[in-house]
Each structure stands twice: as C-alpha cells, then as structure tokens.
C-alpha positions as CSV (number, residue, x, y, z in Angstrom):
1,M,3.3,204.5,107.8
2,R,6.5,202.8,110.5
3,L,6.0,203.1,114.0
4,I,8.4,202.8,115.9
5,N,9.8,199.1,117.8
6,H,12.1,199.6,120.8
7,D,13.0,196.0,120.6
8,A,14.2,195.9,117.0
9,V,16.5,199.3,117.1
10,V,19.8,199.0,115.0
11,F,23.0,200.9,114.2
12,H,22.7,199.3,110.8
13,R,20.5,198.6,109.0
14,V,21.1,194.6,106.5
15,G,20.8,196.1,103.2
16,G,21.0,199.2,104.1
17,L,22.3,202.8,103.0
18,H,26.5,201.0,102.3
19,L,27.5,203.9,104.4
20,T,30.3,201.3,105.5
21,T,31.4,197.7,105.6
22,R,32.3,198.0,109.7
23,F,29.4,196.6,111.3
24,K,27.6,193.1,111.3
25,D,23.9,192.8,111.0
26,E,23.5,191.2,114.0
27,G,24.2,193.6,116.7
28,P,25.8,196.5,117.8
29,P,28.7,197.5,116.6
30,S,32.1,197.1,118.4
31,I,34.5,199.9,118.1
32,S,38.1,199.2,119.3
33,E,40.4,202.1,121.0
34,N,42.4,202.2,117.9
35,D,39.8,203.0,115.7
36,W,39.5,206.5,117.5
37,K,41.1,209.5,115.7
38,A,44.0,210.6,118.2
39,G,42.9,213.5,120.1
40,S,39.8,213.6,119.2
41,Q,37.8,214.3,122.4
42,P,34.3,213.5,123.4
43,V,31.4,215.7,122.1
44,Q,27.5,215.3,123.3
45,I,24.9,215.3,120.4
46,T,21.0,215.3,121.3
47,F,18.5,214.3,118.8
48,T,15.7,213.6,118.1
49,N,15.1,210.5,116.0
50,G,12.3,212.0,113.8
51,T,10.4,212.2,116.9
52,S,9.6,214.6,120.4
53,L,11.9,212.0,121.7
54,Q,14.7,213.9,122.3
55,T,18.3,211.5,123.2
56,T,21.8,212.7,123.5
57,V,24.7,210.0,122.4
58,V,28.7,210.8,123.1
59,A,30.4,210.5,120.4
60,C,33.9,210.2,119.3
61,E,36.1,211.1,115.6
62,F,37.5,207.9,114.4
63,V,39.1,207.1,112.1
64,P,38.0,205.8,108.4
65,R,38.6,202.0,107.4
66,N,38.4,200.9,103.4
67,G,34.3,200.8,103.3
68,D,33.6,204.0,105.1
69,V,31.4,206.7,103.8
70,T,32.1,210.0,105.7
71,G,30.2,212.3,103.3
72,R,26.4,212.0,102.2
73,R,25.2,212.2,98.1
74,Y,22.2,214.4,97.4
75,T,19.8,216.2,94.6
76,V,18.5,219.8,94.5
77,A,15.6,220.6,92.9
78,H,16.9,221.2,89.6
79,G,18.3,217.8,89.2
80,H,21.7,218.4,89.8
81,H,23.9,215.7,92.8
82,H,26.1,217.7,95.2
83,W,28.7,216.2,97.4
84,I,29.2,217.1,101.3
85,N,32.4,215.7,103.3
86,L,31.3,214.6,107.0
87,P,33.8,213.9,109.8
88,A,33.3,210.4,110.5
89,Y,32.1,210.3,114.4
90,G,30.9,207.0,116.0
91,I,28.8,206.6,119.0
92,V,31.2,205.9,122.6
93,D,28.3,203.4,123.6
94,P,26.1,202.3,121.3
95,A,24.9,198.8,123.6
96,G,24.2,202.1,126.5
97,Y,22.1,203.8,123.9
98,S,20.1,200.6,123.1
99,Q,19.4,200.3,126.2
100,L,18.7,203.4,126.5
101,I,16.5,204.0,123.6
102,R,14.5,200.2,125.2
103,T,13.9,202.6,128.3
104,L,12.8,205.7,127.1
105,I,10.7,204.6,125.1
106,P,8.3,202.6,127.3
107,R,8.5,205.5,130.1
108,D,8.1,208.2,128.1
109,A,5.3,206.5,126.4
110,M,3.2,206.2,129.4
111,S,3.6,209.6,130.5
112,W,2.1,210.9,126.5
113,A,-0.9,208.4,127.6
114,A,-1.3,209.7,130.9
115,A,-2.3,213.6,128.9
116,Q,-4.1,211.8,126.5
117,G,-8.1,211.3,126.7
118,R,-10.2,208.4,127.8
119,S,-9.1,205.8,126.1
120,H,-5.7,206.0,127.3
121,Q,-6.2,206.9,130.1
122,E,-8.4,203.6,130.8
123,A,-5.8,201.7,129.1
124,L,-3.4,202.9,131.5
125,R,-5.6,200.8,134.6
126,L,-5.5,198.2,132.6
127,I,-1.5,197.9,132.6
128,R,-1.3,199.3,136.7
129,N,-3.6,196.4,137.8
130,G,-2.2,194.0,135.8
131,T,-5.5,193.3,133.8
132,A,-4.2,194.0,129.6
133,L,-0.7,193.9,130.4
134,E,-0.6,193.5,126.5
135,L,-2.3,197.2,125.8
136,E,1.4,198.5,127.3
137,K,3.1,198.0,123.8
138,L,0.1,199.1,121.7
139,L,0.1,202.5,123.6
140,Q,4.2,202.5,122.6
141,Y,3.2,202.2,119.2
142,D,0.7,204.8,119.4
143,F,3.0,206.6,121.2
144,G,5.5,206.2,118.2
145,R,2.9,207.0,116.0
146,C,2.1,210.3,116.9
147,M,5.2,212.0,117.9
148,L,6.0,210.7,113.8
149,M,3.3,213.3,112.3
C-alpha cells in the first residue's frame, strides 16, 4: 500500500507515464507565457487525488509541444484498445499548488485524527505538548492510508 508523503509531491514521475518531454525530474514545471494557448481562459478544476482531500487548481489550455501527449489509450474488457483525445491543460501555478498540498495534508490529518479513537487523540496531545513531534508524520501517513481505502 502506498502512503501519501506530502514531501514527495511531484508533477512528473521519473520514468513516469511519458506524457510529455517538457518537464524535468528535478521539480515543478516552469511554464512560460508563450506556452499558453491564445485566448484560453483559466478554469477551476476540483479533484480529489484519489482521496477525500479535495483541492482546486486553476488551469489553462496550452499549446502542445513536440513530445507532449494529449490523449490517453485505454483497453476495454474484451481487449480492444481505444484512444481518446484530451485538451492540453496545465496548472497555472504548479509551485503554488505543490505548496498548497504540503499545507493541506498536515492540517487535514490533524483534524481527521481529532475525530478518531483514543489512541489518535493521545497522539495529538503528545504532539501539541511537544513530547512526541514525530507522531505528526505518522498521523499524516495514517490519514493518507485511510483516505485511500
């Protein structure tokens, strides 16, 4: 089972899905003004990242470059492959979104833990009085584990 680690939020996974050659593996993508499609209006998209942690991002349509993949292939139950074209959208402020995730997970994990059983509440007490600060990371992992179920 993979747990959420907010320190490891990435926008492109090393060796990943090969959806683009645009981004480097070292950090968030850098998108220039020339990358956005002329006349594209920003839209807000709300999604859950596979958990109940809902986030909203602002995205704009961009001009695909050589190497960008703007569709997905999928296979239906009887084995036939299909391709669907998808509009090319990018997060307007990827660094800001990364920081948002790094803020939301710890906050929501502490709120979630307060509504759990006695062991979680005791962990919160130990964190708040400074006795066992390392428990905060464990509560975040437990929060991520429970949100993925």
